[in-house]
C-alpha positions in Angstrom: 0.0 0.2 -0.1 1.1 3.4 -1.0 1.5 5.7 2.1 2.7 8.7 0.5 1.1 11.9 0.6 2.6 13.3 -2.7 -0.2 13.9 -5.3 1.8 12.4 -8.2 2.3 9.2 -6.1 0.5 6.2 -7.0 -2.9 5.9 -6.0 -4.2 2.8 -4.0 -7.1 0.6 -6.0 -10.2 -0.4 -4.2 -8.8 -3.9 -3.7 -5.7 -2.8 -1.8 -7.6 -0.5 0.2 -10.0 -3.3 1.6 -7.5 -6.1 1.5 -7.5 -6.3 5.3 -11.2 -7.4 5.2 -9.9 -11.0 3.6 -7.0 -10.7 5.7 -8.4 -10.5 9.2 -11.3 -12.9 8.3 -11.0 -16.0 10.3 -13.2 -18.1 7.2 -12.7 -18.0 3.4 -13.7 -14.7 1.7 -14.2 -14.1 -2.1 -13.0 -10.5 -2.8 -14.1 -8.8 -6.4 -14.3 -5.6 -7.9 -16.9 -4.2 -10.2 -15.9 -4.6 -14.1 -14.2 -1.1 -14.9 -13.8 -0.1 -11.3 -12.3 3.2 -10.9 -12.2 3.5 -7.5 -8.6 4.6 -6.1 -7.5 5.8 -2.6 -4.9 8.6 -1.7 -3.2 9.5 1.3 -4.1 13.2 2.2 -2.4 14.2 5.4 -0.5 12.9 8.4 -1.2 14.4 12.0 1.4 12.9 14.6 1.2 13.6 18.3 4.4 11.7 19.3 4.7 12.0 23.2 7.0 10.8 25.9 4.2 8.3 27.2 1.9 7.3 24.6 1.3 8.4 21.1 -1.4 9.4 18.2 -1.3 9.6 14.4 -4.2 10.3 12.2 -3.6 9.4 8.3 -6.2 11.0 6.5 -7.3 9.5 2.9 -9.7 10.1 -0.1 -11.6 7.6 -2.0 -12.7 8.9 -5.5 -14.1 7.1 -8.5 -16.9 4.8 -9.4 -17.4 1.2 -9.0 -17.8 -1.2 -5.9 -15.4 -3.9 -4.5 -17.3 -6.7 -2.3 -15.6 -9.2 -0.3 -18.1 -12.0 0.4 -18.1 -14.5 3.1 -18.2 -18.0 1.8 -21.2 -19.3 3.8 -20.7 -22.8 4.4 -17.3 -21.8 6.0 -18.6 -19.3 8.3 -21.5 -21.6 9.2 -19.0 -24.3 10.5 -16.8 -21.7 12.0 -19.8 -20.7 14.4 -21.5 -23.9 14.6 -19.7 -24.9 17.9 -20.6 -21.7 19.4 -24.0 -22.2 18.8 -26.5 -23.9 21.2 -28.5 -27.1 19.5 -31.7 -25.5 18.0 -30.9 -21.8 18.2 -30.5 -19.7 15.3 -27.1 -18.2 14.0 -27.6 -14.6 14.3 -25.6 -11.5 12.6 -23.8 -13.6 10.2 -21.6 -11.9 7.9 -22.8 -12.1 4.2 -20.4 -9.3 2.6 -18.6 -6.0 3.3 -19.1 -3.7 0.2 -17.4 -0.5 -0.9 -18.8 1.6 -3.6 -18.3 5.0 -4.8 -16.6 7.9 -3.4 -15.8 8.8 0.6 -13.4 10.3 2.8 -11.8 8.4 5.7 -8.8 8.0 8.3 -7.0 5.6 10.2 -6.2 6.5 13.7 -3.5 4.9 15.3 -2.9 4.9 19.6 -0.4 3.5 21.7 2.1 3.5 24.4 5.7 4.1 24.7 7.3 1.9 27.3 11.2 1.8 27.2 11.7 4.4 24.7 9.7 1.9 21.9 6.3 2.8 20.7 3.6 -0.1 20.9 0.7 0.1 19.1 -2.3 -0.4 21.2 -5.8 0.3 18.7 -5.9 1.0 14.9 -9.2 2.5 13.9 -10.2 2.7 10.2 -13.0 5.5 9.9 -14.9 5.7 6.7 -17.1 9.1 7.6 -14.2 11.6 8.4 -15.9 15.1 8.3 -19.1 14.1 8.6 -19.1 12.0 4.9 -21.3 9.4 4.6 -19.6 6.2 4.5 -19.2 4.5 1.3 -18.9 0.9 3.1 -21.8 -1.2 4.2 -22.3 -4.9 5.4 -24.9 -7.4 4.6 -25.9 -9.6 7.6 -28.3 -12.5 8.2 -29.8 -15.0 10.5 -30.3 -18.9 10.0 -32.7 -21.1 11.7 -31.7 -24.8 11.9 -34.2 -27.0 9.8 -33.8 -30.6 10.9 -30.7 -29.8 12.7 -29.0 -28.2 9.6 -27.8 -24.7 9.0 -28.3 -24.0 5.5 -27.5 -20.7 4.0 -30.5 -21.0 1.6 -32.8 -20.6 4.5 -31.1 -17.4 6.0 -33.8 -14.8 6.9 -34.2 -11.3 8.4 -31.3 -9.8 6.2 -30.1 -6.3 7.1 -27.5 -3.6 5.8 -25.7 -1.8 8.3 -23.8 1.3 7.0 -20.4 1.1 8.7 -18.5 3.9 10.1 -15.7 2.6 11.7 -13.9 -0.8 12.4 -11.2 -1.0 15.2 -8.6 -3.5 15.9 -6.8 -3.7 19.4 -3.9 -5.3 20.7 -4.6 -8.3 22.7 -3.1 -10.3 25.7 -1.6 -13.7 24.8 -4.1 -16.4 24.6 -7.1 -14.1 24.0 -8.8 -14.1 20.7 -8.8 -11.0 19.1 -12.1 -9.2 17.8 -12.5 -6.3 16.0 -15.0 -3.4 17.4 -18.0 -2.1 14.4 -19.6 0.9 14.8 -22.6 1.5 11.9 -24.4 4.6 11.0 -27.7 3.2 10.1 -29.3 -0.5 9.9 -31.7 -1.3 7.5 -33.8 -4.1 5.8 -32.6 -5.4 2.7 -35.5 -3.9 0.8 -35.6 -0.4 2.7 -34.0 2.8 2.0 -31.8 4.6 4.6 -33.5 7.5 6.3 -34.1 8.8 9.6 -35.4 5.1 11.3 -32.6 3.3 9.7 -30.3 5.9 11.3 -32.1 5.8 15.3 -31.6 1.9 14.6 -28.2 2.1 13.6 -27.3 4.2 16.9 -29.3 1.8 18.9 -27.2 -1.4 17.6 -24.1 0.2 18.5 -25.1 -0.3 22.0 -25.4 -4.1 21.4 -23.1 -5.1 18.1 -20.7 -7.4 20.1 -17.2 -7.7 18.7 -16.1 -9.9 16.0 -13.9 -12.3 16.0 -10.8 -11.7 13.8 -7.9 -13.8 12.7 -4.4 -13.5 15.1 -2.0 -12.8 12.2 -4.4 -10.5 10.2 -4.8 -8.6 13.5 -1.0 -8.4 14.4 -0.7 -7.5 10.7 -2.9 -4.4 11.2 -1.4 -3.5 14.3 1.9 -3.6 12.2 0.2 -1.5 9.4 -0.5 1.0 12.2 3.2 0.9 13.5 4.3 1.8 9.8 2.2 5.0 9.8 3.6 6.1 13.0 7.1 5.8 11.5 6.1 7.6 8.6 7.1 4.7 6.3 6.3 5.6 2.4 4.5 2.2 2.0 3.4 -1.2 3.4 3.1 -4.5 2.3 0.5 -6.7 3.8 1.3 -10.5 4.6 -0.7 -12.8 2.3 -4.5 -13.3 3.6 -4.8 -16.7 3.7 -8.2 -17.2 3.8 -8.5 -14.9 0.5 -10.5 -17.4 -2.3 -7.8 -17.3 -5.2 -9.2 -17.8 -8.7 -6.8 -20.1 -10.7 -7.2 -19.3 -14.5 -5.2 -17.0 -15.6 -7.2 -15.8 -18.6 -9.7 -14.5 -16.3 -9.2 -10.9 -14.9 -9.9 -11.1 -11.1 -11.8 -7.5 -11.4 -14.2 -9.3 -13.4 -15.6 -12.1 -12.0 -18.8 -12.1 -10.3 -18.9 -13.0 -6.8 -21.1 -16.0 -6.1 -23.0 -14.7 -2.9 -23.6 -10.9 -4.0 -24.9 -11.9 -6.9 -28.1 -12.8 -4.5 -27.8 -9.5 -2.3 -29.7 -5.9 -3.1 -27.4 -3.2 -4.4 -26.5 -0.7 -2.0 -27.3 2.9 -2.6 -24.5 5.2 -2.6 
């Protein structure tokens, strides 16, 4: 990822900007961009507060161009991941269907931490998609599944919702503790509804009850390393390979032109 603020430097495409989604996912993810996607993100500025005991760095970015980029969670793998956590006969609730970046936006990455014995240790990395009051271009699809004859089947999903995401926060965890991602949303609506006052109200209430989302340990560590790169003023950062990203093996097929298997069944999200 290019972290330079020079306007003449190479912009980051949508797949690069959202690469952290499959990176932190504990289950398989299929990430694709819409045909002729023109979305690109540039780093606008850095604000650094480096004190003796702690630090805070804010990196602002601008996303321009039309198109969308969707990361779809492979449903069978996701169901198997959560099955041990669900009591027999109980529904699976708020299952992640997809994360979709659509259109333009304005965001930031905020990094905070402590300085211990002269060494900076990143505590949190907060990715904000609604910087300056702008509408977030990121939405997630959610659904519930009730078991039928003891089986959880994606085809039987119900209560589909779309939540517009304002922030995603990654935190340093203690050894032996599962890392989680905090999610803050602006609105929550039914899959066939339009955003408005009631959706915003439900979003505000939902933030009181949204549980942290379990993420992959290596992916979470990579996000903290990314934060450290921003603190150190590096001009670029290379994320490790996302082990749960579905790779399309046919070299004759343009990866950005492939239609994801699940998003074809999801509603369009207004920009």
